[in-house]
C-alpha positions, -999 to +999 in steps of 0.1 A: +220-237+240+196-239+212+206-246+176+208-216+153+178-219+129+182-206+094+159-177+084+145-164+052+169-135+054+197-159+048+186-178+018+219-194+012+220-209+047+184-220+044+191-237+011+221-255+026+200-270+054+173-281+030+199-299+009+212-316+040+177-326+051+170-341+017+202-361+019+194-373+054+160-384+043+176-404+014+201-420+038+172-434+059+147-441+032+127-473+039+143-478+073+122-482+105+119-451+127+137-450+160+109-462+184+099-444+216+106-462+249+077-485+258+067-522+259+093-542+239+116-512+236+147-506+257+144-475+278+181-468+274+191-475+238+157-479+220+167-514+209+145-545+213+137-556+249+120-587+261+084-584+272+082-573+308+117-558+309+124-521+308+158-526+292+175-549+268+199-575+281+230-554+275+217-522+290+204-540+320+239-555+325+254-520+321+233-506+349+244-533+372+281-530+363+285-492+365+256-476+384+256-438+384+284-436+357+265-444+325+253-420+299+224-399+310+207-400+276+213-423+246+198-408+214+200-429+182+198-408+151+184-437+130+180-475+130+206-494+110+194-530+104+221-553+093+224-554+055+207-520+050+223-492+030+228-472+063+246-501+079+268-503+048+276-466+049+285-468+086+312-494+077+322-479+044+329-443+055+359-455+076+374-473+047+393-461+016+371-481-007+350-469-036+320-450-022+335-441+011+333-403+003+297-405-006+290-426+025+307-400+047+288-371+032+255-389+038+264-396+074+275-361+080+242-348+067+223-372+089+242-362+120+241-324+114+204-324+107+197-344+139+219-320+159+203-290+143+166-300+142+161-327+169+188-324+196+175-290+209+143-309+220+165-331+242+179-300+259+144-286+264+133-319+278+159-318+306+191-331+290+220-307+297+230-286+267+265-297+258+296-276+267+320-299+249+320-327+224+338-361+223+340-391+201+340-427+214+375-440+207+378-470+184+408-483+202+419-501+170+452-483+164+441-460+136+465-431+132+452-396+137+417-386+149+387-410+148+370-409+114+338-396+130+357-367+146+375-360+114+341-360+096+323-336+119+353-314+127+346-278+119+309-283+119+304-279+157+311-248+177+321-268+207+355-275+222+366-312+220+373-334+250+397-363+246+395-399+257+424-423+254+424-461+257+443-475+286+472-499+276+466-536+277+429-535+268+413-556+241+406-532+212+379-555+198+360-559+231+323-549+230+315-555+267+313-526+291+348-521+307+348-493+333+386-491+330+389-492+293+393-454+287+404-424+306+401-386+302+436-371+302+422-336+311+398-328+339+362-323+329+348-307+360+311-299+356+312-305+318+281-316+298+295-338+271+280-346+237+295-380+231+293-391+195+295-426+181+288-441+147+272-475+156+255-489+187+254-527+189+257-537+225+266-502+237+295-515+257+321-492+241+300-461+243+291-467+279+328-474+287+335-440+273+307-425+293+321-440+325+355-425+318+340-390+312+320-392+344+351-403+363+369-374+347+344-350+363+316-346+337+283-340+352+262-351+322+268-373+291+245-374+261+254-401+236+243-394+201+248-424+179+243-424+141+230-460+137+213-482+163+222-517+150+193-541+145+189-576+130+183-578+093+148-567+081+126-594+066+100-595+039+086-562+024+104-541+050+137-554+036+127-543+001+118-508+012+152-505+029+172-510-003+201-489-014+195-452-006+196-428-035+226-404-030+224-369-044+253-345-046+246-314-026+248-280-043+262-264-011+285-277+015+275-283+052+271-251+073+302-246+094+298-237+131+261-231+125+246-252+153+251-224+178+264-247+206 
């Protein structure tokens, strides 16, 4: 299903999206763009790949470990080099420290703008339009919903699918573990929008994708806010300094994505 685009007849909605787009641009100011797959770029996660290899080391290992059960599409919203303002926001929004609210608002704008403006292109290119949404579990014992689900709740007109961690697993593990999660409810034929905040090795997100496929999902699209990268060096590091945050004059549109 396509996103619902604002029109001039609804100036308030149009203005809200423009505020969100400005905030999303500020959140990624100075950061490298997410590269297209090609030489030196992993075909799965868009991270660095060795010359002559289609995938990075981790994604290559994932394809060997769980063939046919991995996410069908991995779509990073932005690159998050270590030490950048975006990488800081991705850590800060889950804390209760000073600045966590501003970080969460910036990340929400970044995600909503991507889902509204960019994701429909994925569906037109062949990715299955989502029928439900899910968040990669953290598995670290936080009470209540995952901070990312709490952040985006009410902004998606999609039902939520659940994943739970199996007992006995290592909550800090980053490697792909096909048995780490399970879907408590059947997902027969579902196309799942699987959300995550940070992709480092991709092991946790792909473990979640495996659980969804085993639960009956026919398609899994991972949308991840920040693709972790090594620290930037030289002039690029200076350009990726702290992003300027601006307070929006309108809240995020609720249930306006149309899918």
